[in-house]
N, C-alpha and C positions, 0 to 999 in steps of 0.2 A: 434626139438627145443622146449625148455620149455617155457611157457608162463609167463610173468612177473607177480608176484603177487602183488595185489592193496596194497596200503599202508594202515595199520590199523589205526584207529583213535587213537590218543593220550589218554593217560589216564584221562588228566585233561581237555578234550576238551568239556565235558558237562559244567563244571563250567567256562571255558574261554567263550564258547559261552552265557553265561549269561551276561557278562559284554563288550564284544566286539561284533562289526557290522561284518556283512560279509567280509566286505574289509580288515577290521583290522585282522580278522583269517587268511586270505590268507596269509598276510604280515607276521604275527607271525610264522606261520608254515611253511613258505616257499613253500607252495602247490599252486595247480591250484583251481581255482573257482569251477571247477566240483568235485574235490577231497572233499573240504569243504562241500559241497551240499550233496555227497553220506555219509559223516561221519555224517552229521545231520539226514540222514534218519536211518542209523545204530544204531545211539544212541539216536533217539528219542529228542535231544537238539532242544529247542525252538528258532527260530530267533530273535535276537535281534533287537529291532525296532529302534535303534540309540540311541541318548542322551535322558536319561529319562527325562520326560515331567516335568518342574517346577510346583510344587503345588501353588495353588492360595493362596496368603498371607491371615491371618485372618483379616487384617485391610482393604483389598483392596476394599471391598464394601464400606465401610464408606468413605474412601479416593478418591473413584471414583466419589462422589457424589459432592465433594467439590475442587478437583484438575483438571487441564487441562491435556489432553493427554501428553504434553510434561514434566509437572510436575510428571505424574505418571511414565514416561519412565526415567526420571533421578533420581527420589526416590527409584524406585525399580531395576534400572539398568537393564531393560528389553526392549526388542525389541518390534517393532509394533506388530508382528505376535503372541508373546507373550500375550501382552495386549489385543488385538482382542479375544484370546481363553479366557482369564478370564472374559471379558466383557461378552461373550456370555453363559459361563457356569454359571457365577454369576447372570446374569439377569439384569445388572445395565447400565445406560447409562451415557456415559463419556461427562464430559462438555467441550464445546469449550472454546477456550481461549477467556478471556474478554479482548478488546482492549479498552485503555483509549481513551475517547472522546477528540478530539482536540478543545480546547477553540478559541473562537473568537480572532484574532489577533489585536494588538493593532492599532487603527486608521480604524477600520472596521466599526464602526458605522458612522463616517465622510464619507467613501468611498461609503457606501450604500446608501447614499443621493443624489449621483450624478452618480452612476453607474448601469448599467443595470445587472441583475441576470447573464448572459452570461458573461460580462465584469468581473464581480467580481470573476467568477471561474477561468477565464483565468489568471487574474491578481494575484490570491493566488495561482494558480496550484493546485487547488482542484477540485471535482466533483460539480455538481449543487446541489445534494442532501445535501453536507455539507453546502454549502452557504444556503440552505433553513432553515437548523437548526440553522446557526449562525443568521440568520434573526429571527427566533423565539425566541431564546434566548436573543436577543438585543431588542425585541419587535418592531422590523421593518417589513415594507412589501416590497416586491419587486418592483421595480419602472417600468413603463411601458417606451416605447422609449419617447413618448412626455414627460412625467415627467422628465426624465433623461435629455433630452436637455434643458427643463426648468431649471433644477437646475444644469447645467453644472458649474463647478468652473472656474471662470475668473482667471484674472492675480493673484489677492490677494488669491485667492483659497476659499472664504467664499462661502458655499453653499447658495443658495437662488433661491425662486420660480420664480422671475423674474428679469430680469437685473435692476439694480438701477444704474442709470447713475452717481450719486455722488460718488458711490463707483467702479466705472469701472476705470481699468488701462488705460490710455490713452497714455501709452508708444508705441513705435512702435512693441515691442513684444506683448504687450496686445493687441493691435486693430489687429495684425496678428493673435493671438489666437481666438478672437472674430470673425474673418472672417472663419476660420477653422472650427469652432464648428458647421457650418451650414452642412458639410460634415461628421463629426464624433465627438463623444464626446471628449472633451479635457479638461485636468486637471492638477493642479499644482502637482509635483511629486519631488523626490529627484533624485541623479543622477543615481540611480539604477531603477527607474521607479515606487517605492513606493509612495502611495498616501502620501502627505505632505502639510499641509496647509501652504500656502506661500513658496512653495518649490523653488529652483533654475532652475528646468525645468519644461518642460510640456510633459504630457503623451498623446500621440495622435496616434491611430492606433496601439497601442499595442508596442511602443517604446519611450523611453525618448529623448526629443530634447531640446538642448540649445536655448537661445534666438536667436542667430542668425540662427540657423538652423529652427526653427520654422517661422521665417521671410522669410526665403528662400522658404520653403514649401507654404506659403501663396503666395508669388510672382509667384511662378510657376503656381498657380492656379487662377490667375488674382487679387491678392490683389494690390491695388495701396496705396501706402504709403501717399502719399501726397494728397489724395482726399479730406481728413477732412478739409483741407485749402481752398478748392475752396466752400465746403459746408458752412463754417463759413464766407466766404467773401459774 
């Protein structure tokens, strides 16, 4: 029984091996992986490393000093791996994306006169670090708890260092708010809980309350609506 002769390397194999990967050659010639490897040894054809590496653009070094990683990726239509290789080979440092600073929101100055640093962070849904920056930009200082309680906004919402009897709201809701301030800071706000001078609601313990709700909260904690009549008498 005669042995089967091995298939010889195609005449164009050496040239094709310069442009095709091993897997592509197997598919192109309809041969096995072992056969392609044998042809390489017989012909001395070099193994193709895959897709040719993209050269570093001439302006990459200059652009990398002023553009962010994302900008470079979009500008050159290159992957992260390609950019990383260019960065290493060119010896440049890619800039991080510069995020625009969020300015202090409207009403922050007034809110900062009656709220603690932690309360401000919770109220505006930001970090304490951002609150610190806003305080520096507005020239204010974070209040201590004693200061905050002394400057609690009463019914009309006017910040003050101490209670001024003539300006106090002696309505039922106003007196209920005065009563609750001993337990936690309370101030006027809008229906969404945002600080507002002379607002229609009261912000207490992280929630906006209507006048009826603030009265109910106070009564549950011992507030006596008619006590002032007995004192006046």
